[in-house]
N, CA, C and O atoms as a MOPAC input file, in Angstrom:
PM7 MOZYME 1SCF
protein

 N     94.67300 1    25.15900 1   130.34900 1
 C     93.75600 1    25.19800 1   129.31300 1
 C     94.44800 1    25.37900 1   127.92400 1
 O     95.23700 1    26.31300 1   127.77500 1
 N     94.18800 1    24.54600 1   126.93900 1
 C     94.90100 1    24.79800 1   125.68100 1
 C     94.18200 1    25.91300 1   124.90200 1
 O     93.02400 1    26.28100 1   125.10000 1
 N     95.02900 1    26.39000 1   124.00100 1
 C     94.66800 1    27.49100 1   123.21500 1
 C     94.76600 1    27.10400 1   121.71700 1
 O     95.54400 1    26.25500 1   121.28200 1
 N     93.87900 1    27.83300 1   120.97000 1
 C     94.02400 1    27.64200 1   119.53500 1
 C     94.52300 1    28.80800 1   118.88900 1
 O     94.11700 1    29.91400 1   119.24800 1
 N     95.48600 1    28.66600 1   117.83700 1
 C     95.90600 1    29.78900 1   117.04600 1
 C     95.38000 1    29.64600 1   115.69000 1
 O     95.68600 1    28.69200 1   114.97400 1
 N     94.60900 1    30.56300 1   115.33600 1
 C     93.76800 1    30.50300 1   114.06100 1
 C     94.31200 1    31.57800 1   113.15600 1
 O     94.43900 1    32.75500 1   113.49400 1
 N     94.62100 1    31.08100 1   111.98900 1
 C     95.15800 1    32.05900 1   110.86600 1
 C     94.31300 1    31.96100 1   109.68600 1
 O     93.98700 1    30.87300 1   109.21000 1
 N     93.92800 1    33.17000 1   109.17100 1
 C     93.11300 1    33.23100 1   107.96000 1
 C     94.06500 1    32.96400 1   106.77300 1
 O     95.16200 1    33.51800 1   106.70000 1
 N     93.63600 1    32.15300 1   105.90500 1
 C     94.50600 1    31.68300 1   104.66700 1
 C     93.83500 1    32.13600 1   103.36200 1
 O     94.53100 1    32.45200 1   102.39700 1
 N     92.58400 1    32.17100 1   103.32000 1
 C     91.87100 1    32.43900 1   102.12000 1
 C     90.85700 1    33.58500 1   102.41400 1
 O     90.50100 1    33.87200 1   103.55700 1
 N     90.42300 1    34.21300 1   101.29400 1
 C     89.56600 1    35.39200 1   101.35600 1
 C     88.27800 1    34.95000 1   101.50700 1
 O     87.94500 1    33.86300 1   101.03400 1
 N     87.37400 1    35.77300 1   102.20900 1
 C     85.98300 1    35.39700 1   102.27100 1
 C     85.08200 1    35.99900 1   101.15000 1
 O     83.85700 1    35.98600 1   101.26300 1
 N     85.73100 1    36.54300 1   100.03700 1
 C     85.01300 1    36.99700 1    98.98400 1
 C     84.38600 1    35.67100 1    98.37500 1
 O     85.09000 1    34.69900 1    98.10000 1
 N     83.08400 1    35.69900 1    98.19400 1
 C     82.49300 1    34.52000 1    97.52700 1
 C     81.97900 1    33.46600 1    98.55300 1
 O     81.27900 1    32.50900 1    98.22400 1
 N     82.35500 1    33.70600 1    99.72600 1
 C     81.80800 1    32.67900 1   100.71700 1
 C     80.38200 1    33.00500 1   101.19900 1
 O     79.84400 1    34.08400 1   100.95400 1
 N     79.85000 1    32.09600 1   101.83900 1
 C     78.44800 1    32.29400 1   102.26200 1
 C     78.46700 1    33.33700 1   103.28400 1
 O     79.50000 1    33.66400 1   103.86800 1
 N     77.22000 1    33.90500 1   103.51700 1
 C     77.06000 1    34.87100 1   104.58300 1
 C     77.29100 1    34.37500 1   105.99000 1
 O     77.80700 1    35.12000 1   106.82300 1
 N     76.96900 1    33.28700 1   106.24800 1
 C     77.25700 1    32.71500 1   107.68900 1
 C     78.70900 1    32.53500 1   107.90300 1
 O     79.17600 1    32.74400 1   109.02300 1
 N     79.50200 1    32.14400 1   106.86200 1
 C     80.92400 1    32.05100 1   106.94400 1
 C     81.51800 1    33.40500 1   107.15400 1
 O     82.35200 1    33.59700 1   108.03800 1
 N     81.12700 1    34.28700 1   106.40400 1
 C     81.70200 1    35.74000 1   106.56800 1
 C     81.46300 1    36.20100 1   108.00700 1
 O     82.36800 1    36.77500 1   108.61400 1
 N     80.22600 1    35.96100 1   108.59600 1
 C     79.93600 1    36.34200 1   109.79100 1
 C     80.80200 1    35.57400 1   110.82500 1
 O     81.19800 1    36.19800 1   111.81000 1
 N     81.11400 1    34.31300 1   110.68000 1
 C     81.81700 1    33.47700 1   111.57900 1
 C     83.18900 1    34.00000 1   111.63900 1
 O     83.79100 1    34.11600 1   112.70600 1
 N     83.73600 1    34.35000 1   110.37800 1
 C     85.16100 1    34.89700 1   110.35700 1
 C     85.24700 1    36.13300 1   111.11000 1
 O     86.22300 1    36.27900 1   111.84500 1
 N     84.34700 1    37.06900 1   111.03300 1
 C     84.30200 1    38.29300 1   111.87400 1
 C     84.22300 1    38.06900 1   113.30200 1
 O     84.96900 1    38.70200 1   114.04900 1
 N     83.33400 1    37.17200 1   113.78500 1
 C     83.20400 1    36.76400 1   115.06200 1
 C     84.35900 1    36.19900 1   115.70200 1
 O     84.58600 1    36.38000 1   116.89800 1
 N     85.11400 1    35.50400 1   114.92500 1
 C     86.55500 1    34.93600 1   115.35200 1
 C     87.47400 1    36.11600 1   115.43100 1
 O     88.50000 1    36.00600 1   116.10300 1
 N     87.21200 1    37.19100 1   114.83200 1
 C     88.19000 1    38.35800 1   114.89700 1
 C     89.15400 1    38.41800 1   113.57500 1
 O     90.15200 1    39.13900 1   113.55100 1
 N     88.80000 1    37.67600 1   112.59500 1
 C     89.63200 1    37.63100 1   111.41400 1
 C     89.05200 1    38.53900 1   110.36000 1
 O     87.87300 1    38.38400 1   110.04300 1
 N     89.74300 1    39.42000 1   109.82400 1
 C     89.38300 1    40.27600 1   108.65300 1
 C     90.24200 1    40.36000 1   107.53000 1
 O     89.79200 1    40.72600 1   106.44500 1
 N     91.62000 1    40.01100 1   107.70400 1
 C     92.46000 1    40.08300 1   106.55000 1
 C     93.30300 1    38.58100 1   106.45100 1
 O     93.47500 1    37.83200 1   107.41300 1
 N     93.72200 1    38.36300 1   105.22800 1
 C     94.53500 1    37.16000 1   104.94200 1
 C     95.86500 1    37.25400 1   105.81600 1
 O     96.48100 1    38.31900 1   105.86200 1
 N     96.28100 1    36.17500 1   106.47900 1
 C     97.40600 1    36.05700 1   107.18400 1
 C     97.27400 1    36.74600 1   108.57800 1
 O     98.28500 1    36.95800 1   109.24800 1
 N     96.02800 1    37.09600 1   109.01800 1
 C     95.94800 1    37.68000 1   110.14500 1
 C     95.66300 1    36.49200 1   111.20400 1
 O     94.97100 1    35.52200 1   110.89400 1
 N     96.21600 1    36.63600 1   112.40300 1
 C     96.14600 1    35.43700 1   113.34300 1
 C     95.54800 1    35.97800 1   114.76400 1
 O     95.82100 1    37.05200 1   115.30100 1
 N     94.75000 1    35.06000 1   115.19100 1
 C     94.17900 1    35.26200 1   116.61100 1
 C     94.37700 1    34.13600 1   117.46600 1
 O     94.66700 1    33.07500 1   116.91400 1
 N     94.27700 1    34.16700 1   118.70000 1
 C     94.48600 1    33.12700 1   119.74700 1
 C     93.26600 1    33.07000 1   120.61500 1
 O     92.96100 1    34.02900 1   121.32400 1
 N     92.53600 1    31.92800 1   120.57200 1
 C     91.37800 1    31.78000 1   121.20700 1
 C     91.46000 1    30.54500 1   122.16000 1
 O     92.24900 1    29.64000 1   121.88800 1
 N     90.68700 1    30.48400 1   123.24200 1
 C     90.54900 1    29.39100 1   124.12900 1
 C     89.95900 1    28.19300 1   123.31000 1
 O     89.19400 1    28.36000 1   122.36000 1
 N     90.35400 1    27.04800 1   123.73000 1
 C     89.83400 1    25.82300 1   122.98400 1
 C     88.54700 1    25.33600 1   123.69200 1
 O     88.59800 1    24.52200 1   124.61400 1
 N     87.46600 1    25.82900 1   123.26100 1
 C     86.13700 1    25.54400 1   123.69700 1
 C     85.28300 1    24.91100 1   122.56000 1
 O     85.52200 1    25.15900 1   121.37800 1
 N     84.33900 1    24.13200 1   122.93600 1
 C     83.44800 1    23.53800 1   121.77700 1
 C     82.78100 1    24.62800 1   120.95200 1
 O     82.53000 1    24.39500 1   119.77000 1
 N     82.49100 1    25.74900 1   121.47100 1
 C     81.88400 1    26.86200 1   120.65000 1
 C     83.02900 1    27.27700 1   119.62100 1
 O     82.69900 1    27.39100 1   118.44000 1
 N     84.26600 1    27.49700 1   119.96500 1
 C     85.28000 1    27.90200 1   119.09100 1
 C     85.56300 1    26.86000 1   117.98700 1
 O     85.71100 1    27.13600 1   116.79600 1
 N     85.61800 1    25.62100 1   118.53500 1
 C     85.82900 1    24.44600 1   117.65100 1
 C     84.69700 1    24.38000 1   116.52900 1
 O     85.03000 1    24.08000 1   115.38200 1
 N     83.43100 1    24.64100 1   116.82300 1
 C     82.28100 1    24.66900 1   115.93400 1
 C     82.46400 1    25.82800 1   114.88300 1
 O     82.22100 1    25.67600 1   113.68600 1
 N     82.87300 1    26.88900 1   115.39300 1
 C     83.12200 1    28.03100 1   114.46300 1
 C     84.25800 1    27.65700 1   113.46100 1
 O     84.11000 1    27.86700 1   112.25700 1
 N     85.33700 1    27.12800 1   113.94700 1
 C     86.43200 1    26.80900 1   113.13600 1
 C     86.01700 1    25.70700 1   112.10400 1
 O     86.52900 1    25.63300 1   110.98600 1
 N     85.03300 1    24.84100 1   112.57400 1
 C     84.68900 1    23.74000 1   111.69900 1
 C     83.75700 1    24.42300 1   110.44900 1
 O     83.68200 1    23.91700 1   109.33000 1
 N     83.16400 1    25.49300 1   110.80000 1
 C     82.22500 1    26.06200 1   109.78600 1
 C     83.16100 1    26.75000 1   108.67700 1
 O     82.78600 1    26.78900 1   107.50600 1
 N     84.31300 1    27.25600 1   109.05600 1
 C     85.27400 1    27.96000 1   108.06700 1
 C     86.60400 1    27.20900 1   107.95000 1
 O     87.65900 1    27.82100 1   107.78500 1
 N     86.54000 1    25.89100 1   108.03700 1
 C     87.68000 1    25.11400 1   108.02300 1
 C     88.53000 1    25.27200 1   106.70400 1
 O     89.75300 1    25.17300 1   106.80500 1
 N     87.98900 1    25.49700 1   105.54500 1
 C     88.49000 1    25.69000 1   104.24000 1
 C     89.18700 1    27.04500 1   104.15200 1
 O     89.95000 1    27.25500 1   103.20900 1
 N     88.97500 1    27.94500 1   105.05200 1
 C     89.45900 1    29.35300 1   104.99100 1
 C     90.48700 1    29.62100 1   105.88000 1
 O     91.11700 1    30.66500 1   105.71200 1
 N     90.83900 1    28.73500 1   106.97500 1
 C     91.76700 1    28.95600 1   107.94200 1
 C     92.70300 1    27.75500 1   108.21500 1
 O     92.43500 1    26.64700 1   107.75000 1
 N     93.81500 1    27.98100 1   108.97900 1
 C     94.64400 1    26.95700 1   109.51700 1
 C     94.59100 1    27.17400 1   110.97000 1
 O     94.53300 1    28.30200 1   111.46100 1
 N     94.61200 1    25.97400 1   111.72700 1
 C     94.63000 1    25.96100 1   113.19400 1
 C     95.78200 1    25.09800 1   113.77400 1
 O     96.15200 1    24.00700 1   113.34100 1
 N     96.29700 1    25.80500 1   114.86300 1
 C     97.43900 1    25.06300 1   115.57200 1
 C     96.89800 1    25.11800 1   116.96900 1
 O     96.31000 1    26.10300 1   117.41700 1
 N     97.13600 1    23.96200 1   117.66600 1
 C     96.80600 1    23.84300 1   119.02900 1
 C     97.96900 1    24.03100 1   119.86100 1
 O     99.02000 1    23.49200 1   119.51400 1
 N     97.91300 1    24.83400 1   121.08100 1
 C     98.94800 1    25.19500 1   121.88300 1
 C     98.63700 1    24.92200 1   123.34000 1
 O     97.66300 1    25.45100 1   123.87500 1
 N     99.43000 1    24.12500 1   123.97200 1
 C     99.18500 1    23.90900 1   125.41900 1
 C     99.79900 1    24.94000 1   126.18400 1
 O    101.00200 1    25.17400 1   126.06500 1
 N     99.03900 1    25.59300 1   126.98500 1
 C     99.66500 1    26.73000 1   127.86700 1
 C     99.64500 1    26.27800 1   129.35100 1
 O    100.09000 1    27.01800 1   130.22800 1

C-alpha cells in the first residue's frame, strides 16, 4: 500500500473552521510539520480540502 507524506506549508490563521479542523485531524499543527498517512480515499478527500495549505508526496512502500 502506498503512503502519503503531508507537510503543512501555510498557517491556518484566517482559514475556514472546517479547514482548521481538517488540519488537526490530519495531525498537523505547525508549519513545516510532516505526517505520514495511508493513501485512502478519506485521506485524499481531507488533503483536497486543505490543498492550498499543504504539500503532498506519494511514497510506495
